[in-house]
PyMOL Python script that loads the backbone (N, CA, C, O; Angstrom):
from pymol import cmd

cmd.read_pdbstr("""\
ATOM      1  N   MET A   1      10.515 -10.701  20.897  1.00  0.00           N
ATOM      2  CA  MET A   1      11.230 -10.649  19.285  1.00  0.00           C
ATOM      3  C   MET A   1       9.993 -10.369  18.169  1.00  0.00           C
ATOM      4  O   MET A   1       9.569 -11.452  17.765  1.00  0.00           O
ATOM      5  N   PRO A   2       9.461  -9.496  17.705  1.00  0.00           N
ATOM      6  CA  PRO A   2       8.293  -9.132  16.905  1.00  0.00           C
ATOM      7  C   PRO A   2       8.119 -10.634  15.622  1.00  0.00           C
ATOM      8  O   PRO A   2       8.967 -11.282  15.010  1.00  0.00           O
ATOM      9  N   PRO A   3       7.102 -10.676  15.650  1.00  0.00           N
ATOM     10  CA  PRO A   3       6.557 -10.996  14.801  1.00  0.00           C
ATOM     11  C   PRO A   3       6.930 -11.318  13.408  1.00  0.00           C
ATOM     12  O   PRO A   3       7.117 -10.236  12.853  1.00  0.00           O
ATOM     13  N   THR A   4       7.111 -12.196  12.654  1.00  0.00           N
ATOM     14  CA  THR A   4       7.888 -12.004  11.130  1.00  0.00           C
ATOM     15  C   THR A   4       6.360 -12.470   9.992  1.00  0.00           C
ATOM     16  O   THR A   4       5.495 -13.336   9.857  1.00  0.00           O
ATOM     17  N   ALA A   5       6.861 -11.162   9.389  1.00  0.00           N
ATOM     18  CA  ALA A   5       5.798 -10.642   8.287  1.00  0.00           C
ATOM     19  C   ALA A   5       5.686 -12.228   7.645  1.00  0.00           C
ATOM     20  O   ALA A   5       6.604 -13.037   7.785  1.00  0.00           O
ATOM     21  N   PRO A   6       4.400 -12.545   6.911  1.00  0.00           N
ATOM     22  CA  PRO A   6       4.153 -13.657   6.131  1.00  0.00           C
ATOM     23  C   PRO A   6       4.736 -13.539   4.948  1.00  0.00           C
ATOM     24  O   PRO A   6       4.893 -12.337   4.730  1.00  0.00           O
ATOM     25  N   HIS A   7       5.199 -14.290   3.935  1.00  0.00           N
ATOM     26  CA  HIS A   7       5.980 -14.127   2.611  1.00  0.00           C
ATOM     27  C   HIS A   7       4.947 -13.721   1.641  1.00  0.00           C
ATOM     28  O   HIS A   7       3.873 -14.313   1.529  1.00  0.00           O
ATOM     29  N   TRP A   8       5.370 -12.489   0.802  1.00  0.00           N
ATOM     30  CA  TRP A   8       4.908 -12.307  -0.146  1.00  0.00           C
ATOM     31  C   TRP A   8       5.476 -12.568  -1.605  1.00  0.00           C
ATOM     32  O   TRP A   8       6.659 -12.282  -1.789  1.00  0.00           O
ATOM     33  N   THR A   9       4.863 -12.998  -2.476  1.00  0.00           N
ATOM     34  CA  THR A   9       5.849 -13.092  -3.647  1.00  0.00           C
ATOM     35  C   THR A   9       5.774 -11.633  -4.033  1.00  0.00           C
ATOM     36  O   THR A   9       4.982 -10.732  -3.758  1.00  0.00           O
ATOM     37  N   PRO A  10       7.068 -11.724  -4.895  1.00  0.00           N
ATOM     38  CA  PRO A  10       7.412 -10.200  -5.766  1.00  0.00           C
ATOM     39  C   PRO A  10       5.838 -10.133  -7.006  1.00  0.00           C
ATOM     40  O   PRO A  10       5.724  -9.217  -7.820  1.00  0.00           O
ATOM     41  N   GLN A  11       5.104 -10.941  -6.915  1.00  0.00           N
ATOM     42  CA  GLN A  11       4.105 -10.714  -7.947  1.00  0.00           C
ATOM     43  C   GLN A  11       2.905 -10.075  -6.854  1.00  0.00           C
ATOM     44  O   GLN A  11       2.312  -8.997  -6.892  1.00  0.00           O
ATOM     45  N   GLU A  12       2.826 -11.136  -5.944  1.00  0.00           N
ATOM     46  CA  GLU A  12       2.073 -10.396  -4.937  1.00  0.00           C
ATOM     47  C   GLU A  12       1.999  -8.911  -4.727  1.00  0.00           C
ATOM     48  O   GLU A  12       1.037  -8.143  -4.727  1.00  0.00           O
ATOM     49  N   GLU A  13       3.242  -8.730  -4.556  1.00  0.00           N
ATOM     50  CA  GLU A  13       3.707  -7.418  -3.792  1.00  0.00           C
ATOM     51  C   GLU A  13       3.250  -6.378  -5.001  1.00  0.00           C
ATOM     52  O   GLU A  13       2.422  -5.504  -4.747  1.00  0.00           O
ATOM     53  N   ASP A  14       3.883  -6.521  -6.466  1.00  0.00           N
ATOM     54  CA  ASP A  14       2.988  -5.863  -7.488  1.00  0.00           C
ATOM     55  C   ASP A  14       1.314  -5.470  -7.606  1.00  0.00           C
ATOM     56  O   ASP A  14       0.752  -4.376  -7.565  1.00  0.00           O
ATOM     57  N   VAL A  15       0.729  -6.993  -7.788  1.00  0.00           N
ATOM     58  CA  VAL A  15      -0.703  -6.726  -7.380  1.00  0.00           C
ATOM     59  C   VAL A  15      -1.133  -6.225  -6.326  1.00  0.00           C
ATOM     60  O   VAL A  15      -2.330  -6.027  -6.538  1.00  0.00           O
ATOM     61  N   PHE A  16      -0.787  -5.775  -4.927  1.00  0.00           N
ATOM     62  CA  PHE A  16      -1.242  -5.491  -3.895  1.00  0.00           C
ATOM     63  C   PHE A  16      -0.841  -3.714  -4.568  1.00  0.00           C
ATOM     64  O   PHE A  16      -1.749  -3.042  -5.059  1.00  0.00           O
ATOM     65  N   ILE A  17       0.477  -3.223  -4.486  1.00  0.00           N
ATOM     66  CA  ILE A  17       0.573  -2.087  -5.114  1.00  0.00           C
ATOM     67  C   ILE A  17      -0.301  -1.681  -5.842  1.00  0.00           C
ATOM     68  O   ILE A  17      -1.058  -0.924  -5.233  1.00  0.00           O
ATOM     69  N   SER A  18      -0.624  -1.862  -7.120  1.00  0.00           N
ATOM     70  CA  SER A  18      -1.320  -1.540  -7.795  1.00  0.00           C
ATOM     71  C   SER A  18      -2.667  -1.465  -7.563  1.00  0.00           C
ATOM     72  O   SER A  18      -3.263  -0.582  -8.180  1.00  0.00           O
ATOM     73  N   ASN A  19      -3.460  -2.352  -6.638  1.00  0.00           N
ATOM     74  CA  ASN A  19      -4.540  -2.202  -5.543  1.00  0.00           C
ATOM     75  C   ASN A  19      -4.703  -0.595  -5.183  1.00  0.00           C
ATOM     76  O   ASN A  19      -5.291   0.360  -5.689  1.00  0.00           O
ATOM     77  N   LEU A  20      -3.592  -0.891  -3.665  1.00  0.00           N
ATOM     78  CA  LEU A  20      -2.874   0.457  -3.423  1.00  0.00           C
ATOM     79  C   LEU A  20      -3.683   1.858  -4.091  1.00  0.00           C
ATOM     80  O   LEU A  20      -4.656   2.598  -3.945  1.00  0.00           O
ATOM     81  N   GLU A  21      -2.362   1.568  -5.005  1.00  0.00           N
ATOM     82  CA  GLU A  21      -3.107   2.972  -5.909  1.00  0.00           C
ATOM     83  C   GLU A  21      -4.085   2.978  -6.681  1.00  0.00           C
ATOM     84  O   GLU A  21      -4.167   4.038  -7.301  1.00  0.00           O
ATOM     85  N   GLY A  22      -4.976   2.142  -6.945  1.00  0.00           N
ATOM     86  CA  GLY A  22      -6.464   2.017  -7.452  1.00  0.00           C
ATOM     87  C   GLY A  22      -6.879   2.349  -5.900  1.00  0.00           C
ATOM     88  O   GLY A  22      -8.014   1.878  -5.979  1.00  0.00           O
ATOM     89  N   GLY A  23      -6.835   2.583  -5.223  1.00  0.00           N
ATOM     90  CA  GLY A  23      -7.971   2.907  -4.850  1.00  0.00           C
ATOM     91  C   GLY A  23      -8.966   1.632  -4.045  1.00  0.00           C
ATOM     92  O   GLY A  23     -10.022   1.879  -3.463  1.00  0.00           O
ATOM     93  N   TYR A  24      -8.579   0.770  -4.126  1.00  0.00           N
ATOM     94  CA  TYR A  24      -9.222  -0.361  -3.158  1.00  0.00           C
ATOM     95  C   TYR A  24      -9.776  -0.195  -1.987  1.00  0.00           C
ATOM     96  O   TYR A  24      -8.965   0.351  -1.239  1.00  0.00           O
ATOM     97  N   ALA A  25     -11.196  -0.495  -1.254  1.00  0.00           N
ATOM     98  CA  ALA A  25     -11.142  -0.423   0.029  1.00  0.00           C
ATOM     99  C   ALA A  25     -10.550  -1.571   0.896  1.00  0.00           C
ATOM    100  O   ALA A  25      -9.893  -2.535   0.501  1.00  0.00           O
ATOM    101  N   PRO A  26     -10.961  -1.228   2.281  1.00  0.00           N
ATOM    102  CA  PRO A  26      -9.585  -2.270   2.756  1.00  0.00           C
ATOM    103  C   PRO A  26     -10.329  -3.383   2.808  1.00  0.00           C
ATOM    104  O   PRO A  26      -9.626  -4.311   2.407  1.00  0.00           O
ATOM    105  N   HIS A  27     -11.400  -3.754   3.100  1.00  0.00           N
ATOM    106  CA  HIS A  27     -12.554  -5.019   2.965  1.00  0.00           C
ATOM    107  C   HIS A  27     -12.168  -5.731   1.773  1.00  0.00           C
ATOM    108  O   HIS A  27     -12.218  -6.960   1.758  1.00  0.00           O
ATOM    109  N   GLU A  28     -11.711  -4.933   0.573  1.00  0.00           N
ATOM    110  CA  GLU A  28     -11.688  -5.916  -0.914  1.00  0.00           C
ATOM    111  C   GLU A  28     -10.444  -5.930  -0.711  1.00  0.00           C
ATOM    112  O   GLU A  28     -10.053  -6.997  -1.183  1.00  0.00           O
ATOM    113  N   LEU A  29      -9.406  -5.253  -0.193  1.00  0.00           N
ATOM    114  CA  LEU A  29      -7.871  -5.630   0.045  1.00  0.00           C
ATOM    115  C   LEU A  29      -7.923  -7.077   0.547  1.00  0.00           C
ATOM    116  O   LEU A  29      -7.611  -8.100  -0.062  1.00  0.00           O
ATOM    117  N   ILE A  30      -8.278  -6.966   1.504  1.00  0.00           N
ATOM    118  CA  ILE A  30      -8.446  -8.587   2.762  1.00  0.00           C
ATOM    119  C   ILE A  30      -9.025  -9.542   1.674  1.00  0.00           C
ATOM    120  O   ILE A  30      -8.308 -10.471   1.302  1.00  0.00           O
ATOM    121  N   THR A  31     -10.233  -9.391   1.150  1.00  0.00           N
ATOM    122  CA  THR A  31     -10.835 -10.603   0.422  1.00  0.00           C
ATOM    123  C   THR A  31      -9.559 -11.001  -0.693  1.00  0.00           C
ATOM    124  O   THR A  31      -8.965 -12.075  -0.785  1.00  0.00           O
ATOM    125  N   PHE A  32      -9.371  -9.788  -1.466  1.00  0.00           N
ATOM    126  CA  PHE A  32      -9.082 -10.230  -3.174  1.00  0.00           C
ATOM    127  C   PHE A  32      -7.634 -11.222  -2.448  1.00  0.00           C
ATOM    128  O   PHE A  32      -7.497 -12.408  -2.746  1.00  0.00           O
ATOM    129  N   HIS A  33      -6.597 -10.452  -1.431  1.00  0.00           N
ATOM    130  CA  HIS A  33      -5.307 -11.202  -1.161  1.00  0.00           C
ATOM    131  C   HIS A  33      -5.470 -12.059   0.046  1.00  0.00           C
ATOM    132  O   HIS A  33      -4.412 -12.469   0.524  1.00  0.00           O
ATOM    133  N   GLU A  34      -6.196 -12.294   0.436  1.00  0.00           N
ATOM    134  CA  GLU A  34      -6.787 -13.247   1.098  1.00  0.00           C
ATOM    135  C   GLU A  34      -5.489 -13.605   2.431  1.00  0.00           C
ATOM    136  O   GLU A  34      -4.851 -14.607   2.756  1.00  0.00           O
ATOM    137  N   ARG A  35      -5.573 -12.089   2.941  1.00  0.00           N
ATOM    138  CA  ARG A  35      -5.015 -11.914   4.225  1.00  0.00           C
ATOM    139  C   ARG A  35      -5.756 -11.428   4.973  1.00  0.00           C
ATOM    140  O   ARG A  35      -6.890 -11.094   4.630  1.00  0.00           O
ATOM    141  N   THR A  36      -5.135 -11.220   6.570  1.00  0.00           N
ATOM    142  CA  THR A  36      -5.914 -10.409   7.403  1.00  0.00           C
ATOM    143  C   THR A  36      -5.586  -9.208   7.512  1.00  0.00           C
ATOM    144  O   THR A  36      -4.609  -8.713   6.950  1.00  0.00           O
ATOM    145  N   GLU A  37      -6.646  -8.403   8.511  1.00  0.00           N
ATOM    146  CA  GLU A  37      -6.137  -6.988   8.165  1.00  0.00           C
ATOM    147  C   GLU A  37      -4.574  -6.347   8.911  1.00  0.00           C
ATOM    148  O   GLU A  37      -3.945  -5.401   8.438  1.00  0.00           O
ATOM    149  N   LYS A  38      -4.133  -7.215  10.299  1.00  0.00           N
ATOM    150  CA  LYS A  38      -2.602  -7.182  10.124  1.00  0.00           C
ATOM    151  C   LYS A  38      -1.346  -7.118   9.028  1.00  0.00           C
ATOM    152  O   LYS A  38      -0.428  -6.351   8.739  1.00  0.00           O
ATOM    153  N   GLU A  39      -1.905  -8.466   8.581  1.00  0.00           N
ATOM    154  CA  GLU A  39      -1.011  -8.607   7.141  1.00  0.00           C
ATOM    155  C   GLU A  39      -0.587  -7.910   6.440  1.00  0.00           C
ATOM    156  O   GLU A  39       0.596  -7.740   6.143  1.00  0.00           O
ATOM    157  N   LEU A  40      -1.973  -7.143   5.883  1.00  0.00           N
ATOM    158  CA  LEU A  40      -1.836  -5.818   5.235  1.00  0.00           C
ATOM    159  C   LEU A  40      -1.362  -4.892   5.803  1.00  0.00           C
ATOM    160  O   LEU A  40      -0.541  -4.245   5.153  1.00  0.00           O
ATOM    161  N   VAL A  41      -1.599  -4.538   6.918  1.00  0.00           N
ATOM    162  CA  VAL A  41      -0.604  -2.986   7.481  1.00  0.00           C
ATOM    163  C   VAL A  41       0.596  -3.623   7.396  1.00  0.00           C
ATOM    164  O   VAL A  41       1.449  -3.133   6.656  1.00  0.00           O
ATOM    165  N   MET A  42       0.856  -4.715   8.066  1.00  0.00           N
ATOM    166  CA  MET A  42       2.417  -4.883   8.069  1.00  0.00           C
ATOM    167  C   MET A  42       3.238  -4.996   6.784  1.00  0.00           C
ATOM    168  O   MET A  42       4.431  -4.697   6.738  1.00  0.00           O
ATOM    169  N   LYS A  43       2.470  -5.485   5.651  1.00  0.00           N
ATOM    170  CA  LYS A  43       3.137  -5.105   4.335  1.00  0.00           C
ATOM    171  C   LYS A  43       2.882  -3.440   3.853  1.00  0.00           C
ATOM    172  O   LYS A  43       3.443  -3.237   2.777  1.00  0.00           O
ATOM    173  N   ILE A  44       2.293  -2.419   4.304  1.00  0.00           N
ATOM    174  CA  ILE A  44       1.961  -1.740   3.746  1.00  0.00           C
ATOM    175  C   ILE A  44       3.368  -0.864   4.580  1.00  0.00           C
ATOM    176  O   ILE A  44       4.304  -0.391   3.934  1.00  0.00           O
ATOM    177  N   ILE A  45       3.258  -0.778   6.207  1.00  0.00           N
ATOM    178  CA  ILE A  45       4.305  -0.494   6.629  1.00  0.00           C
ATOM    179  C   ILE A  45       5.877  -0.862   5.581  1.00  0.00           C
ATOM    180  O   ILE A  45       6.397  -0.108   4.759  1.00  0.00           O
ATOM    181  N   GLU A  46       6.206  -1.898   5.881  1.00  0.00           N
ATOM    182  CA  GLU A  46       7.057  -2.662   5.049  1.00  0.00           C
ATOM    183  C   GLU A  46       7.485  -1.813   3.460  1.00  0.00           C
ATOM    184  O   GLU A  46       8.559  -1.230   3.311  1.00  0.00           O
ATOM    185  N   LEU A  47       6.580  -1.887   2.550  1.00  0.00           N
ATOM    186  CA  LEU A  47       6.730  -1.342   1.382  1.00  0.00           C
ATOM    187  C   LEU A  47       6.826   0.263   1.706  1.00  0.00           C
ATOM    188  O   LEU A  47       7.713   0.908   1.148  1.00  0.00           O
ATOM    189  N   PHE A  48       6.029   0.830   2.496  1.00  0.00           N
ATOM    190  CA  PHE A  48       6.781   2.374   2.513  1.00  0.00           C
ATOM    191  C   PHE A  48       8.261   2.335   3.515  1.00  0.00           C
ATOM    192  O   PHE A  48       9.163   3.126   3.242  1.00  0.00           O
ATOM    193  N   SER A  49       8.362   1.682   4.289  1.00  0.00           N
ATOM    194  CA  SER A  49      10.184   2.015   4.704  1.00  0.00           C
ATOM    195  C   SER A  49      10.647   1.130   3.620  1.00  0.00           C
ATOM    196  O   SER A  49      11.550   0.480   4.147  1.00  0.00           O
ATOM    197  N   ASP A  50      10.588   0.939   3.010  1.00  0.00           N
ATOM    198  CA  ASP A  50      11.768   0.464   1.466  1.00  0.00           C
ATOM    199  C   ASP A  50      11.574   1.426   0.722  1.00  0.00           C
ATOM    200  O   ASP A  50      12.463   1.600  -0.112  1.00  0.00           O
ATOM    201  N   GLY A  51      10.482   2.341   0.702  1.00  0.00           N
ATOM    202  CA  GLY A  51      10.564   3.039  -0.228  1.00  0.00           C
ATOM    203  C   GLY A  51       9.358   2.933  -1.283  1.00  0.00           C
ATOM    204  O   GLY A  51       9.002   3.810  -2.070  1.00  0.00           O
ATOM    205  N   GLU A  52       8.936   1.936  -1.151  1.00  0.00           N
ATOM    206  CA  GLU A  52       8.207   1.263  -2.371  1.00  0.00           C
ATOM    207  C   GLU A  52       6.404   1.979  -2.667  1.00  0.00           C
ATOM    208  O   GLU A  52       5.706   1.580  -3.600  1.00  0.00           O
ATOM    209  N   VAL A  53       5.991   2.945  -1.764  1.00  0.00           N
ATOM    210  CA  VAL A  53       4.886   3.237  -1.744  1.00  0.00           C
ATOM    211  C   VAL A  53       5.257   4.775  -1.010  1.00  0.00           C
ATOM    212  O   VAL A  53       6.034   5.005  -0.083  1.00  0.00           O
ATOM    213  N   VAL A  54       4.715   5.366  -1.502  1.00  0.00           N
ATOM    214  CA  VAL A  54       4.541   6.882  -0.626  1.00  0.00           C
ATOM    215  C   VAL A  54       2.969   7.375  -0.335  1.00  0.00           C
ATOM    216  O   VAL A  54       1.981   7.577  -1.042  1.00  0.00           O
ATOM    217  N   VAL A  55       3.288   7.460   1.150  1.00  0.00           N
ATOM    218  CA  VAL A  55       1.267   7.735   1.406  1.00  0.00           C
ATOM    219  C   VAL A  55       1.492   9.546   1.597  1.00  0.00           C
ATOM    220  O   VAL A  55       2.318  10.351   2.027  1.00  0.00           O
ATOM    221  N   LEU A  56      -0.064   9.487   0.853  1.00  0.00           N
ATOM    222  CA  LEU A  56      -0.341  11.297   1.208  1.00  0.00           C
ATOM    223  C   LEU A  56      -1.361  11.182   1.225  1.00  0.00           C
ATOM    224  O   LEU A  56      -2.098  10.245   0.920  1.00  0.00           O
ATOM    225  N   SER A  57      -1.590  12.521   1.733  1.00  0.00           N
ATOM    226  CA  SER A  57      -3.316  12.883   1.637  1.00  0.00           C
ATOM    227  C   SER A  57      -4.089  13.527   0.617  1.00  0.00           C
ATOM    228  O   SER A  57      -3.562  14.316  -0.166  1.00  0.00           O
ATOM    229  N   ALA A  58      -5.034  13.303   0.587  1.00  0.00           N
ATOM    230  CA  ALA A  58      -5.751  13.833  -1.062  1.00  0.00           C
ATOM    231  C   ALA A  58      -5.101  15.355  -0.876  1.00  0.00           C
ATOM    232  O   ALA A  58      -4.126  15.470  -1.618  1.00  0.00           O
ATOM    233  N   ALA A  59      -5.278  16.165  -0.349  1.00  0.00           N
ATOM    234  CA  ALA A  59      -4.988  17.630   0.104  1.00  0.00           C
ATOM    235  C   ALA A  59      -3.538  17.750  -0.374  1.00  0.00           C
ATOM    236  O   ALA A  59      -2.977  18.507  -1.166  1.00  0.00           O
ATOM    237  N   THR A  60      -3.179  16.843   0.307  1.00  0.00           N
ATOM    238  CA  THR A  60      -1.223  17.046  -0.179  1.00  0.00           C
ATOM    239  C   THR A  60      -0.904  16.804  -1.904  1.00  0.00           C
ATOM    240  O   THR A  60      -0.170  17.559  -2.542  1.00  0.00           O
ATOM    241  N   PHE A  61      -1.567  15.678  -2.461  1.00  0.00           N
ATOM    242  CA  PHE A  61      -1.325  15.059  -3.528  1.00  0.00           C
ATOM    243  C   PHE A  61      -2.066  16.320  -4.752  1.00  0.00           C
ATOM    244  O   PHE A  61      -1.542  16.802  -5.756  1.00  0.00           O
ATOM    245  N   ASP A  62      -3.455  16.563  -4.158  1.00  0.00           N
ATOM    246  CA  ASP A  62      -3.872  17.923  -5.341  1.00  0.00           C
ATOM    247  C   ASP A  62      -2.792  18.788  -5.261  1.00  0.00           C
ATOM    248  O   ASP A  62      -2.499  19.146  -6.402  1.00  0.00           O
ATOM    249  N   ALA A  63      -1.947  19.367  -4.287  1.00  0.00           N
ATOM    250  CA  ALA A  63      -0.975  20.595  -4.025  1.00  0.00           C
ATOM    251  C   ALA A  63      -0.004  20.256  -4.700  1.00  0.00           C
ATOM    252  O   ALA A  63       0.550  21.163  -5.321  1.00  0.00           O
ATOM    253  N   LEU A  64       0.594  18.754  -4.839  1.00  0.00           N
ATOM    254  CA  LEU A  64       1.865  18.669  -5.568  1.00  0.00           C
ATOM    255  C   LEU A  64       1.216  18.716  -6.862  1.00  0.00           C
ATOM    256  O   LEU A  64       1.812  19.504  -7.595  1.00  0.00           O
ATOM    257  N   LEU A  65       0.150  18.132  -7.457  1.00  0.00           N
ATOM    258  CA  LEU A  65      -0.314  18.450  -8.721  1.00  0.00           C
ATOM    259  C   LEU A  65      -0.573  20.046  -9.234  1.00  0.00           C
ATOM    260  O   LEU A  65      -0.462  20.293 -10.435  1.00  0.00           O
ATOM    261  N   ARG A  66      -0.844  20.875  -8.490  1.00  0.00           N
ATOM    262  CA  ARG A  66      -0.897  22.198  -8.647  1.00  0.00           C
ATOM    263  C   ARG A  66       0.037  22.398  -9.061  1.00  0.00           C
ATOM    264  O   ARG A  66       0.344  22.326 -10.250  1.00  0.00           O
ATOM    265  N   ARG A  67       1.022  22.842  -7.728  1.00  0.00           N
ATOM    266  CA  ARG A  67       2.331  23.226  -8.238  1.00  0.00           C
ATOM    267  C   ARG A  67       2.988  22.689  -9.209  1.00  0.00           C
ATOM    268  O   ARG A  67       3.850  23.471  -9.611  1.00  0.00           O
ATOM    269  N   SER A  68       2.970  21.381  -9.956  1.00  0.00           N
ATOM    270  CA  SER A  68       3.501  20.602 -11.052  1.00  0.00           C
ATOM    271  C   SER A  68       3.088  21.500 -12.140  1.00  0.00           C
ATOM    272  O   SER A  68       3.900  21.819 -13.009  1.00  0.00           O
ATOM    273  N   SER A  69       2.061  21.863 -12.148  1.00  0.00           N
ATOM    274  CA  SER A  69       1.471  22.033 -13.518  1.00  0.00           C
ATOM    275  C   SER A  69       1.588  23.597 -13.735  1.00  0.00           C
ATOM    276  O   SER A  69       1.247  23.935 -14.869  1.00  0.00           O
ATOM    277  N   GLN A  70       1.975  24.579 -12.945  1.00  0.00           N
ATOM    278  CA  GLN A  70       2.375  26.056 -12.912  1.00  0.00           C
ATOM    279  C   GLN A  70       3.941  25.919 -13.682  1.00  0.00           C
ATOM    280  O   GLN A  70       4.632  26.923 -13.860  1.00  0.00           O
TER     281      GLN A  70
END
""", "prot")
cmd.dss("prot")
cmd.show_as("cartoon", "prot")
cmd.util.cbc("prot")
cmd.orient("prot")
């Protein structure tokens, strides 16, 4: 059985999502949230699976912005 993810409060999740959107570096996220790299990766996968975050490359994001402005 896979390990269970450590508990995050809704407030912690909100701040984490804001920090992801803000472009914080991985080491900053680890320090700020006092979580291991594995815990952060598990949370990102969970948020992605739940549709809470979308992961795009910079090129894909730029293309979407260009299309939406046409």
